[in-house]
Each structure stands twice: as structure tokens, then as C-alpha cells.
DRENDRENSE-447002 format. One record per atom (N, C-alpha, C): residue number from 1; atom name; x, y, z. Coordinates in Angstrom, 2 decimals, always signed. Example, Ala and Ser with C-alpha at 12.3 -4.5 7.8 and 13.67 -1.06 7.14 Angstrom:
DRENDRENSE-447002
@num->1&atomo->N&xx->+13.19&yy->-5.69&zz->+7.80
@num->1&atomo->CA&xx->+12.30&yy->-4.50&zz->+7.80
@num->1&atomo->C&xx->+13.20&yy->-3.30&zz->+7.80
@num->2&atomo->N&xx->+12.85&yy->-2.25&zz->+7.08
@num->2&atomo->CA&xx->+13.67&yy->-1.06&zz->+7.14
@num->2&atomo->C&xx->+12.90&yy->+0.03&zz->+7.87
END
This chain:
DRENDRENSE-447002
@num->1&atomo->N&xx->+230.48&yy->+71.92&zz->+158.24
@num->1&atomo->CA&xx->+229.83&yy->+70.74&zz->+158.76
@num->1&atomo->C&xx->+229.19&yy->+70.00&zz->+157.58
@num->2&atomo->N&xx->+229.28&yy->+68.70&zz->+157.59
@num->2&atomo->CA&xx->+228.64&yy->+67.87&zz->+156.57
@num->2&atomo->C&xx->+227.58&yy->+67.01&zz->+157.22
@num->3&atomo->N&xx->+226.47&yy->+66.81&zz->+156.51
@num->3&atomo->CA&xx->+225.41&yy->+65.95&zz->+157.03
@num->3&atomo->C&xx->+224.57&yy->+65.42&zz->+155.89
@num->4&atomo->N&xx->+223.81&yy->+64.38&zz->+156.18
@num->4&atomo->CA&xx->+222.86&yy->+63.81&zz->+155.22
@num->4&atomo->C&xx->+221.51&yy->+64.48&zz->+155.47
@num->5&atomo->N&xx->+220.97&yy->+65.07&zz->+154.44
@num->5&atomo->CA&xx->+219.70&yy->+65.79&zz->+154.55
@num->5&atomo->C&xx->+218.53&yy->+64.85&zz->+154.29
@num->6&atomo->N&xx->+217.69&yy->+64.70&zz->+155.29
@num->6&atomo->CA&xx->+216.50&yy->+63.87&zz->+155.18
@num->6&atomo->C&xx->+215.41&yy->+64.65&zz->+154.44
@num->7&atomo->N&xx->+214.65&yy->+63.95&zz->+153.66
@num->7&atomo->CA&xx->+213.58&yy->+64.58&zz->+152.87
@num->7&atomo->C&xx->+212.54&yy->+65.24&zz->+153.77
@num->8&atomo->N&xx->+212.22&yy->+64.62&zz->+154.89
@num->8&atomo->CA&xx->+211.20&yy->+65.20&zz->+155.77
@num->8&atomo->C&xx->+211.64&yy->+66.56&zz->+156.32
@num->9&atomo->N&xx->+212.93&yy->+66.73&zz->+156.51
@num->9&atomo->CA&xx->+213.45&yy->+68.02&zz->+156.95
@num->9&atomo->C&xx->+213.31&yy->+69.06&zz->+155.85
@num->10&atomo->N&xx->+213.71&yy->+68.68&zz->+154.65
@num->10&atomo->CA&xx->+213.65&yy->+69.61&zz->+153.52
@num->10&atomo->C&xx->+212.22&yy->+70.00&zz->+153.19
@num->11&atomo->N&xx->+211.30&yy->+69.06&zz->+153.23
@num->11&atomo->CA&xx->+209.91&yy->+69.37&zz->+152.88
@num->11&atomo->C&xx->+209.29&yy->+70.29&zz->+153.95
@num->12&atomo->N&xx->+209.77&yy->+70.18&zz->+155.18
@num->12&atomo->CA&xx->+209.21&yy->+71.07&zz->+156.21
@num->12&atomo->C&xx->+209.57&yy->+72.52&zz->+155.95
@num->13&atomo->N&xx->+210.65&yy->+72.77&zz->+155.21
@num->13&atomo->CA&xx->+211.03&yy->+74.14&zz->+154.86
@num->13&atomo->C&xx->+210.07&yy->+74.72&zz->+153.84
@num->14&atomo->N&xx->+209.36&yy->+73.87&zz->+153.11
@num->14&atomo->CA&xx->+208.48&yy->+74.32&zz->+152.04
@num->14&atomo->C&xx->+207.02&yy->+74.43&zz->+152.45
@num->15&atomo->N&xx->+206.65&yy->+73.75&zz->+153.51
@num->15&atomo->CA&xx->+205.25&yy->+73.71&zz->+153.93
@num->15&atomo->C&xx->+205.04&yy->+74.59&zz->+155.16
@num->16&atomo->N&xx->+204.14&yy->+75.52&zz->+155.06
@num->16&atomo->CA&xx->+203.90&yy->+76.49&zz->+156.13
@num->16&atomo->C&xx->+203.47&yy->+75.82&zz->+157.43
@num->17&atomo->N&xx->+202.63&yy->+74.80&zz->+157.34
@num->17&atomo->CA&xx->+202.10&yy->+74.17&zz->+158.55
@num->17&atomo->C&xx->+203.05&yy->+73.14&zz->+159.17
@num->18&atomo->N&xx->+204.25&yy->+72.99&zz->+158.63
@num->18&atomo->CA&xx->+205.22&yy->+72.02&zz->+159.14
@num->18&atomo->C&xx->+206.40&yy->+72.72&zz->+159.81
@num->19&atomo->N&xx->+206.11&yy->+73.63&zz->+160.71
@num->19&atomo->CA&xx->+207.17&yy->+74.35&zz->+161.41
@num->19&atomo->C&xx->+207.84&yy->+73.41&zz->+162.41
@num->20&atomo->N&xx->+209.15&yy->+73.25&zz->+162.28
@num->20&atomo->CA&xx->+209.88&yy->+72.30&zz->+163.11
@num->20&atomo->C&xx->+211.19&yy->+72.95&zz->+163.58
@num->21&atomo->N&xx->+211.42&yy->+72.96&zz->+164.88
@num->21&atomo->CA&xx->+212.61&yy->+73.62&zz->+165.43
@num->21&atomo->C&xx->+213.90&yy->+73.00&zz->+164.91
@num->22&atomo->N&xx->+213.95&yy->+71.67&zz->+164.84
@num->22&atomo->CA&xx->+215.15&yy->+70.98&zz->+164.35
@num->22&atomo->C&xx->+215.43&yy->+71.36&zz->+162.90
@num->23&atomo->N&xx->+214.41&yy->+71.30&zz->+162.06
@num->23&atomo->CA&xx->+214.58&yy->+71.64&zz->+160.64
@num->23&atomo->C&xx->+214.99&yy->+73.10&zz->+160.47
@num->24&atomo->N&xx->+214.40&yy->+73.97&zz->+161.26
@num->24&atomo->CA&xx->+214.75&yy->+75.39&zz->+161.18
@num->24&atomo->C&xx->+216.20&yy->+75.65&zz->+161.61
@num->25&atomo->N&xx->+216.66&yy->+74.90&zz->+162.61
@num->25&atomo->CA&xx->+218.05&yy->+75.04&zz->+163.05
@num->25&atomo->C&xx->+219.01&yy->+74.59&zz->+161.94
@num->26&atomo->N&xx->+218.67&yy->+73.50&zz->+161.26
@num->26&atomo->CA&xx->+219.50&yy->+73.05&zz->+160.14
@num->26&atomo->C&xx->+219.52&yy->+74.07&zz->+159.00
@num->27&atomo->N&xx->+218.37&yy->+74.68&zz->+158.76
@num->27&atomo->CA&xx->+218.29&yy->+75.67&zz->+157.69
@num->27&atomo->C&xx->+219.22&yy->+76.85&zz->+157.97
@num->28&atomo->N&xx->+219.31&yy->+77.27&zz->+159.20
@num->28&atomo->CA&xx->+220.20&yy->+78.38&zz->+159.54
@num->28&atomo->C&xx->+221.67&yy->+77.99&zz->+159.41
@num->29&atomo->N&xx->+221.97&yy->+76.69&zz->+159.51
@num->29&atomo->CA&xx->+223.35&yy->+76.21&zz->+159.37
@num->29&atomo->C&xx->+223.75&yy->+75.97&zz->+157.92
@num->30&atomo->N&xx->+222.79&yy->+75.91&zz->+157.01
@num->30&atomo->CA&xx->+223.06&yy->+75.53&zz->+155.62
@num->30&atomo->C&xx->+224.11&yy->+76.39&zz->+154.91
@num->31&atomo->N&xx->+224.16&yy->+77.70&zz->+155.08
@num->31&atomo->CA&xx->+225.17&yy->+78.48&zz->+154.35
@num->31&atomo->C&xx->+226.61&yy->+78.06&zz->+154.65
@num->32&atomo->N&xx->+226.84&yy->+77.50&zz->+155.83
@num->32&atomo->CA&xx->+228.19&yy->+77.10&zz->+156.23
@num->32&atomo->C&xx->+228.38&yy->+75.59&zz->+156.23
@num->33&atomo->N&xx->+227.46&yy->+74.86&zz->+155.63
@num->33&atomo->CA&xx->+227.49&yy->+73.40&zz->+155.68
@num->33&atomo->C&xx->+227.41&yy->+72.80&zz->+154.28
@num->34&atomo->N&xx->+227.61&yy->+71.51&zz->+154.24
@num->34&atomo->CA&xx->+227.49&yy->+70.76&zz->+152.99
@num->34&atomo->C&xx->+226.54&yy->+69.59&zz->+153.24
@num->35&atomo->N&xx->+225.43&yy->+69.58&zz->+152.53
@num->35&atomo->CA&xx->+224.43&yy->+68.53&zz->+152.71
@num->35&atomo->C&xx->+224.56&yy->+67.49&zz->+151.60
@num->36&atomo->N&xx->+224.38&yy->+66.26&zz->+151.98
@num->36&atomo->CA&xx->+224.38&yy->+65.15&zz->+151.04
@num->36&atomo->C&xx->+223.01&yy->+64.50&zz->+151.06
@num->37&atomo->N&xx->+222.58&yy->+64.01&zz->+149.90
@num->37&atomo->CA&xx->+221.28&yy->+63.34&zz->+149.81
@num->37&atomo->C&xx->+221.47&yy->+62.02&zz->+149.05
@num->38&atomo->N&xx->+220.61&yy->+61.02&zz->+149.34
@num->38&atomo->CA&xx->+220.69&yy->+59.76&zz->+148.60
@num->38&atomo->C&xx->+220.32&yy->+59.97&zz->+147.13
@num->39&atomo->N&xx->+220.71&yy->+59.04&zz->+146.29
@num->39&atomo->CA&xx->+220.44&yy->+59.13&zz->+144.86
@num->39&atomo->C&xx->+218.96&yy->+59.21&zz->+144.51
@num->40&atomo->N&xx->+218.12&yy->+58.61&zz->+145.34
@num->40&atomo->CA&xx->+216.67&yy->+58.63&zz->+145.06
@num->40&atomo->C&xx->+215.95&yy->+59.68&zz->+145.89
@num->41&atomo->N&xx->+216.70&yy->+60.65&zz->+146.40
@num->41&atomo->CA&xx->+216.12&yy->+61.69&zz->+147.25
@num->41&atomo->C&xx->+215.01&yy->+62.46&zz->+146.55
@num->42&atomo->N&xx->+215.20&yy->+62.75&zz->+145.27
@num->42&atomo->CA&xx->+214.19&yy->+63.52&zz->+144.53
@num->42&atomo->C&xx->+212.86&yy->+62.77&zz->+144.47
@num->43&atomo->N&xx->+212.91&yy->+61.45&zz->+144.42
@num->43&atomo->CA&xx->+211.66&yy->+60.67&zz->+144.44
@num->43&atomo->C&xx->+210.96&yy->+60.79&zz->+145.78
@num->44&atomo->N&xx->+211.74&yy->+60.74&zz->+146.85
@num->44&atomo->CA&xx->+211.16&yy->+60.94&zz->+148.18
@num->44&atomo->C&xx->+210.53&yy->+62.32&zz->+148.30
@num->45&atomo->N&xx->+211.20&yy->+63.31&zz->+147.76
@num->45&atomo->CA&xx->+210.69&yy->+64.68&zz->+147.83
@num->45&atomo->C&xx->+209.38&yy->+64.82&zz->+147.07
@num->46&atomo->N&xx->+209.30&yy->+64.25&zz->+145.90
@num->46&atomo->CA&xx->+208.05&yy->+64.29&zz->+145.11
@num->46&atomo->C&xx->+206.94&yy->+63.57&zz->+145.84
@num->47&atomo->N&xx->+207.22&yy->+62.41&zz->+146.41
@num->47&atomo->CA&xx->+206.21&yy->+61.65&zz->+147.14
@num->47&atomo->C&xx->+205.72&yy->+62.44&zz->+148.36
@num->48&atomo->N&xx->+206.63&yy->+63.06&zz->+149.09
@num->48&atomo->CA&xx->+206.24&yy->+63.85&zz->+150.26
@num->48&atomo->C&xx->+205.40&yy->+65.05&zz->+149.86
@num->49&atomo->N&xx->+205.78&yy->+65.73&zz->+148.79
@num->49&atomo->CA&xx->+205.00&yy->+66.88&zz->+148.32
@num->49&atomo->C&xx->+203.62&yy->+66.44&zz->+147.85
@num->50&atomo->N&xx->+203.58&yy->+65.34&zz->+147.14
@num->50&atomo->CA&xx->+202.28&yy->+64.84&zz->+146.66
@num->50&atomo->C&xx->+201.38&yy->+64.45&zz->+147.83
@num->51&atomo->N&xx->+201.96&yy->+63.83&zz->+148.85
@num->51&atomo->CA&xx->+201.19&yy->+63.45&zz->+150.02
@num->51&atomo->C&xx->+200.67&yy->+64.69&zz->+150.76
@num->52&atomo->N&xx->+201.48&yy->+65.73&zz->+150.82
@num->52&atomo->CA&xx->+201.07&yy->+66.96&zz->+151.50
@num->52&atomo->C&xx->+199.92&yy->+67.63&zz->+150.76
@num->53&atomo->N&xx->+199.95&yy->+67.59&zz->+149.44
@num->53&atomo->CA&xx->+198.88&yy->+68.20&zz->+148.64
@num->53&atomo->C&xx->+197.59&yy->+67.41&zz->+148.79
@num->54&atomo->N&xx->+197.69&yy->+66.10&zz->+148.92
@num->54&atomo->CA&xx->+196.51&yy->+65.23&zz->+149.00
@num->54&atomo->C&xx->+195.76&yy->+65.38&zz->+150.31
@num->55&atomo->N&xx->+196.42&yy->+65.87&zz->+151.35
@num->55&atomo->CA&xx->+195.76&yy->+65.97&zz->+152.67
@num->55&atomo->C&xx->+195.12&yy->+67.30&zz->+152.89
END
């Protein structure tokens, strides 16, 4: 299966207080799937992580 991985889904895998059923289901599918991300995805990830640390 191929899909576009949203940053909010990926960041929820890293943050303990962001338990999400949809994100967890995608994580279990990852070994058999191929995820694509936009070119600026890493910037979104840094911004999301920074926002999580600030709160």
C-alpha cells in the first residue's frame, strides 16, 4: 500500500500524550507499505516538535 504520510501522524508516534487510533493503525501497516512525504516535510516535523516542546 502507498500513502502520503502527514506530519501530524508521524509526530503522534513520538509523543506519549498524542495517542491516536488512526496513527497507530498506520504504524502497524508501515512494514508492508510505502510512505511518501512532501519535500518540506522535515520542516513541518521540526515545527511540530518545537511546538510540542513549547507547550
